[in-house]
C-alpha positions in Angstrom: 207.9 145.9 144.7 211.2 146.0 146.8 211.5 145.1 150.3 211.9 148.8 151.4 209.0 150.5 149.8 206.3 147.7 149.4 205.5 149.4 145.9 207.1 146.8 143.4 204.2 144.4 142.2 204.5 140.9 143.5 204.8 138.2 140.7 202.9 135.3 140.7 203.8 132.3 138.4 202.2 128.9 137.5 199.4 130.3 135.2 197.0 128.1 136.9 196.0 130.6 139.4 195.1 134.4 139.4 194.8 137.0 142.4 195.8 140.4 143.6 197.9 141.5 146.7 195.3 142.7 149.6 197.7 143.9 152.3 201.3 143.7 153.5 203.1 144.6 156.5 206.7 144.1 158.2 207.6 142.9 161.6 211.4 143.3 162.0 213.1 141.8 159.4 210.4 139.7 158.1 207.7 140.7 155.4 204.4 139.5 155.5 202.1 139.5 152.0 198.6 138.4 152.1 197.4 137.1 148.7 194.0 136.6 147.5 193.7 133.9 144.8 191.4 131.4 143.0 191.7 128.8 140.3 191.1 129.5 136.7 188.3 127.7 135.0 188.9 125.8 132.0 185.9 124.8 129.6 185.5 121.5 128.6 183.4 120.3 125.6 180.5 118.1 126.3 180.1 115.1 124.0 178.4 115.7 121.0 178.8 119.6 121.2 180.4 121.8 118.8 184.3 122.2 119.2 186.0 125.4 119.6 187.1 125.3 116.0 183.6 125.0 115.1 182.4 127.6 117.1 184.9 130.2 115.7 183.9 128.9 112.1 180.4 129.6 112.9 180.6 133.0 114.7 184.1 133.9 115.7 185.8 133.3 118.8 183.9 133.0 121.8 183.1 135.9 123.9 184.2 134.9 127.6 181.7 137.5 128.6 178.9 135.4 127.5 177.2 133.0 130.1 177.1 129.6 129.3 173.3 129.2 129.0 173.5 132.1 126.6 175.9 130.2 124.5 174.0 127.2 124.4 170.8 128.9 123.2 172.6 130.4 120.5 174.0 127.1 119.6 170.7 125.5 119.6 169.0 128.4 117.5 171.8 128.2 114.8 171.5 124.4 114.7 167.6 124.9 114.3 168.2 127.7 111.5 170.3 125.2 109.6 167.4 122.8 109.9 164.7 125.2 108.5 167.0 126.0 105.6 167.3 122.2 104.9 163.7 121.6 105.3 162.8 124.6 102.9 165.4 123.8 100.2 164.0 120.3 100.3 160.4 121.6 99.8 161.3 123.9 97.1 162.7 120.9 95.3 159.3 118.8 95.8 157.4 122.0 94.6 159.5 122.2 91.5 159.0 118.3 90.7 155.4 118.7 91.2 155.0 121.8 89.0 157.1 120.0 86.4 154.7 117.0 86.7 151.3 119.2 86.4 152.9 121.0 83.5 153.6 117.7 81.8 150.2 116.3 82.7 148.6 119.6 81.3 150.6 119.6 78.3 149.3 116.0 77.5 145.9 116.8 78.2 145.8 119.6 76.1 147.3 117.8 73.1 144.5 115.3 73.7 141.8 117.7 73.7 143.5 119.6 70.6 143.3 116.4 68.9 140.1 115.2 69.9 138.6 118.9 68.8 140.3 118.4 65.5 139.1 115.0 64.7 135.4 115.8 65.2 133.1 115.3 62.4 131.4 118.5 63.3 132.7 121.9 62.6 133.6 123.9 65.6 134.5 127.7 65.5 135.2 129.9 68.9 134.4 133.6 69.0 135.0 136.4 71.3 132.7 139.0 72.5 132.6 140.9 69.2 131.7 137.7 67.5 135.1 137.5 65.6 136.4 133.9 65.1 139.2 133.1 67.1 139.5 129.3 66.6 138.2 126.6 64.2 138.9 123.1 63.7 139.7 121.2 60.4 135.7 120.2 59.7 135.0 123.9 59.7 137.8 124.5 57.3 136.7 121.5 55.2 133.0 122.3 55.4 133.4 126.1 54.4 136.4 125.7 52.3 138.6 128.1 54.1 142.0 127.8 55.8 142.0 128.9 59.7 144.3 132.0 58.7 141.8 132.9 56.0 138.7 133.0 58.6 140.7 134.2 61.8 139.6 137.3 63.3 136.7 137.7 60.9 133.3 138.4 62.0 131.1 135.0 61.9 128.0 136.7 60.6 130.0 137.2 57.3 129.6 133.6 56.7 126.0 133.5 57.1 123.4 133.4 54.0 121.8 136.5 53.6 118.3 135.1 54.2 119.4 134.0 57.9 121.3 137.2 58.7 119.1 138.8 60.6 117.8 136.0 62.7 121.7 135.2 63.3 122.4 139.0 64.1 119.4 139.1 66.5 120.6 136.0 68.3 124.0 137.3 68.9 122.6 140.7 70.3 120.8 139.0 73.0 123.3 136.6 74.9 121.8 135.4 78.1 123.7 133.5 80.5 122.4 130.3 81.9 120.0 129.9 78.6 121.4 126.3 77.8 122.2 125.1 74.3 119.8 125.7 71.4 119.6 124.0 68.0 118.4 125.5 65.2 119.0 125.4 60.9 121.4 128.0 59.6 122.5 128.7 56.1 126.2 129.4 54.8 127.9 130.6 52.1 131.1 128.7 51.4 134.4 129.9 49.6 133.1 128.6 46.4 130.0 130.5 46.7 128.1 127.3 47.7 125.0 127.4 50.1 125.1 125.1 52.8 122.9 124.1 55.7 123.9 123.4 59.3 122.1 122.8 62.5 123.9 125.1 64.9 124.3 124.6 68.5 125.8 127.8 70.1 127.1 127.9 73.6 127.5 131.3 75.2 130.7 131.6 77.5 130.3 133.8 80.5 132.8 135.0 83.0 131.8 135.9 86.5 133.5 139.1 86.5 133.7 140.1 82.8 130.6 138.9 81.5 129.7 137.5 78.1 133.3 136.5 76.6 132.4 134.9 73.6 130.6 131.9 71.9 131.5 128.3 71.4 129.5 126.9 68.3 129.0 123.4 66.8 127.5 123.0 63.4 126.2 119.7 61.7 126.1 119.6 58.3 122.6 118.8 56.9 122.8 120.1 53.4 121.7 116.7 52.1 119.0 116.1 54.4 117.7 119.6 53.2 118.1 118.7 49.6 116.1 115.3 50.3 113.4 117.3 52.2 113.4 120.0 49.2 112.6 116.8 46.6 110.1 115.6 49.0 108.3 118.8 49.5 108.6 119.5 45.3 107.1 116.2 44.9 104.3 116.7 47.8 103.4 120.1 45.9 102.9 118.1 42.6 100.7 115.4 44.1 98.8 118.4 45.9 98.4 120.0 42.6 96.9 117.0 41.0 94.8 116.2 44.1 93.2 119.8 43.8 92.6 119.5 40.1 91.0 116.1 40.5 88.8 117.5 43.6 87.7 120.4 41.0 87.1 117.8 38.3 84.9 115.9 40.7 82.7 119.0 41.4 83.0 120.1 37.6 79.1 119.7 37.4 78.6 121.6 40.8 81.0 124.2 39.7 79.1 124.5 36.3 75.7 124.7 38.1 77.4 128.0 40.1 78.5 129.6 37.3 75.3 129.1 35.1 73.2 130.8 37.9 75.1 134.4 37.6 75.5 134.0 33.8 72.0 133.3 33.4 70.9 136.1 35.6 73.2 138.5 33.2 71.5 136.8 30.2 67.7 137.6 31.5 68.7 141.3 32.6 70.4 142.3 29.8 67.8 140.7 27.3 65.0 142.4 29.5 66.9 145.8 29.3 67.1 145.6 25.8 63.2 144.6 25.1 62.4 147.6 27.2 64.6 149.9 25.4 63.3 148.4 22.1 59.4 148.9 23.2 60.1 152.4 24.2 58.6 151.6 27.8 61.6 151.9 29.8 62.7 154.6 32.1 66.1 155.3 33.6 65.8 154.1 36.6 64.5 150.4 35.4 67.7 150.4 33.1 70.0 151.6 36.1 68.7 148.9 38.2 69.1 146.1 35.5 72.6 147.3 34.6 73.6 147.3 38.3 72.3 143.6 38.7 74.2 142.8 35.9 77.4 144.2 37.4 76.8 142.5 40.7 76.2 139.1 38.8 79.3 139.3 36.6 81.4 140.0 39.8 79.8 136.9 41.5 80.8 134.8 38.4 84.3 136.4 38.3 85.0 135.7 42.1 84.2 132.1 41.3 86.7 131.7 38.6 89.2 133.7 40.5 88.7 131.3 43.5 89.0 128.1 41.3 92.2 129.6 39.5 93.7 130.6 42.7 93.3 127.3 44.2 94.5 125.1 41.3 97.6 127.2 41.1 101.0 125.2 41.1 103.4 127.7 42.7 106.1 127.2 45.2 105.0 127.2 48.9 104.5 130.7 50.1 104.4 131.1 54.0 102.7 133.9 55.3 100.5 134.9 58.4 97.1 133.2 58.2 93.8 134.2 60.1 92.2 130.7 60.3 88.6 132.1 60.5 89.3 134.1 57.0 90.8 131.0 55.6 87.7 128.9 56.6 85.4 131.3 55.0 87.1 131.1 51.6 87.0 127.2 51.8 83.2 127.7 52.6 82.6 129.8 49.4 84.3 127.3 47.3 82.2 124.4 48.9 78.8 126.0 49.3 77.9 125.2 45.9 78.6 121.4 46.5 76.8 121.6 49.7 73.8 123.3 48.0 73.9 120.5 45.5 73.2 117.8 48.1 71.0 119.9 50.5 73.9 120.1 53.3 73.9 123.3 55.0 77.3 124.1 56.5 77.7 125.3 59.9 80.4 127.4 61.4 81.4 127.0 64.8 84.7 129.7 64.9 86.2 130.8 68.4 86.3 134.7 68.0 89.7 136.7 68.4 91.6 133.4 67.2 95.4 133.4 67.3 97.3 133.4 63.7 99.4 130.7 62.4 101.8 130.5 59.4 101.9 128.5 56.2 101.0 128.3 52.7 97.3 129.6 52.2 96.4 127.7 49.1 97.6 124.2 50.7 96.0 124.9 54.1 92.7 125.6 52.2 93.3 122.2 50.2 93.1 120.4 53.5 90.1 122.3 54.8 88.4 121.4 51.4 89.4 117.8 51.1 88.1 116.9 54.5 84.8 118.9 54.0 84.6 117.0 50.3 85.2 113.8 52.0 82.3 114.7 54.9 79.7 115.3 52.2 80.5 112.5 50.4 80.2 110.2 53.7 77.0 111.6 54.3 75.4 110.7 50.9 73.3 107.6 52.2 72.1 109.8 55.2 68.7 111.5 54.7 68.6 115.0 53.8 67.0 116.4 57.1 69.5 114.4 59.0 72.6 115.6 57.2 74.8 117.9 59.3 78.3 119.3 58.7 80.1 121.7 61.2 83.6 123.3 60.8 85.1 124.5 64.3 88.2 126.5 64.8 89.7 126.8 68.7 92.9 127.8 70.5 93.5 124.4 72.4 96.2 126.0 74.3 98.7 128.7 74.0 100.8 127.2 71.3 98.1 125.1 69.3 95.3 125.9 66.8 92.9 123.2 65.9 90.5 123.0 63.0 87.8 120.2 63.2 85.5 119.1 60.6 82.6 117.2 61.9 79.9 114.9 60.1 77.0 112.5 61.1 77.8 110.2 58.3 78.2 106.2 59.1 81.6 106.7 60.8 84.9 105.1 60.9 85.4 101.6 61.8 88.5 100.7 64.1 90.2 98.8 61.7 89.8 101.4 59.0 91.3 103.8 61.6 94.7 102.4 61.5 94.9 102.3 57.6 93.0 105.6 57.0 96.3 107.8 55.8 98.1 105.3 54.2 98.6 106.0 50.5 96.3 103.7 48.1 93.9 103.0 50.9 90.4 104.1 50.1 86.9 102.9 51.2 85.4 104.5 47.9 85.0 102.1 44.6 86.3 105.1 42.6 88.8 106.3 44.8 92.4 106.7 44.7 93.3 106.4 47.9 95.7 109.5 48.0 93.3 112.3 49.1 94.0 111.9 52.9 97.8 110.8 52.4 98.5 114.1 50.5 96.3 115.8 52.9 98.2 114.5 56.2 101.8 115.4 54.1 100.5 118.8 53.9 99.6 119.1 57.6 103.3 117.7 58.6 105.0 120.1 56.4 102.9 123.2 58.5 104.4 121.2 61.8 100.9 120.0 63.0 99.0 116.7 63.3 96.0 115.2 61.6 93.9 112.7 63.3 90.6 110.9 62.8 88.0 109.6 65.4 84.5 108.2 65.4 81.7 110.0 66.9 79.8 108.8 70.1 76.3 109.5 68.1 77.5 108.1 64.7 79.7 110.0 62.0 83.6 111.1 62.1 85.7 113.8 63.2 88.8 114.7 61.3 91.0 117.5 63.6 94.5 118.8 62.5 96.4 121.3 64.7 98.7 124.2 63.4 101.2 126.0 65.6 100.5 129.5 67.0 102.9 132.1 65.6 102.2 135.9 66.1 102.1 138.3 63.2 105.2 140.2 63.9 107.1 137.0 64.2 105.8 135.9 60.9 106.5 139.0 59.1 110.0 138.5 60.1 110.4 135.1 58.4 
């Protein structure tokens, strides 16, 4: 701005101040200029604060229009973000290390568990919900003769022996959670066709959402034990047969007497009929009556022979449903000839509507016959009118039946009670001491128990128990 027109801007120098012209006026030759100025503020970094170069690197050059407090807040927020990023990185590293350690521990645990399962002496198999095999251990392969590849995804039921398939199938169809572990015998077929037995312990596996997902089976080989039991059972059957034959031998005189009665009646009736026909004095009704009596007496003799023949047969054990009261009736028919011979009536105290049991009918008849025969012999020294023999049946609870043979003979001493069922122990002068031992073996084979006790007023009571089995279960077995 020139001095004449006042329009040329006034320059200020130094750079330390800044301002503007507010007003100018002249008086004579002297021009007066009023200037407003202010000192320029220079930012000095605080100790420890980021330098201007750092600020430029982090977020660009400083905006001179941003207040100082806002700038400080932004710097602190940036520092906090960097710290959080560092902590998160450290946390990720620690988590990765923990995961690696957990995976290593799981790998070691799985290895130990697999080693434990593979070295088990019992066979182990895992099946899915369709009962197909998904895993087997080495013992399973050794027991059945298959490799794991040969049995994988095959139905477990396909290895079960045909005699046990129905029971196993029924068990598989009804898996129930919380039922615990049950153990039962099962027969299987190996790769070579051999029949083996195991004690099977299945554990059903359930998922809270999916329900039944499979089964874990543990199989203990009991084949050798079953062979020993088979030999013992065969030996028991042989001894029982000898005992039956011996018992009938001891009753031979009574049997002969019993058979003589119907035979004598037949002979007398037939002789009378012949005599009447020869004399010409017979009529149709008399002859018909005689022939009817002859038929009845021959049937009686035949029944005696059949009962004796069935009693001494030496077949394999045949388990079947047994109605206990009917079995007692059959035995009574066998012993009534001996009881009558000794003037000793047999009293029956049979519970009505008694439940069924299961077993070999002939062997159980032998048990009752042995006990009754012993009771008859024990009362030989008792006066005839005081002799009393009772056979009683009862349900002692929902799972157990009991048969009792009660006599009023001399009884049993406390000393003899402890030795009564031992082989070769006898109180008879001509006894072998095997009758009660064989009787107890038969009862044990039927899952029962044989006991003896003295009566309060003299005599003895022999009781044996048998398990209750309903007819439907018995037919299924």
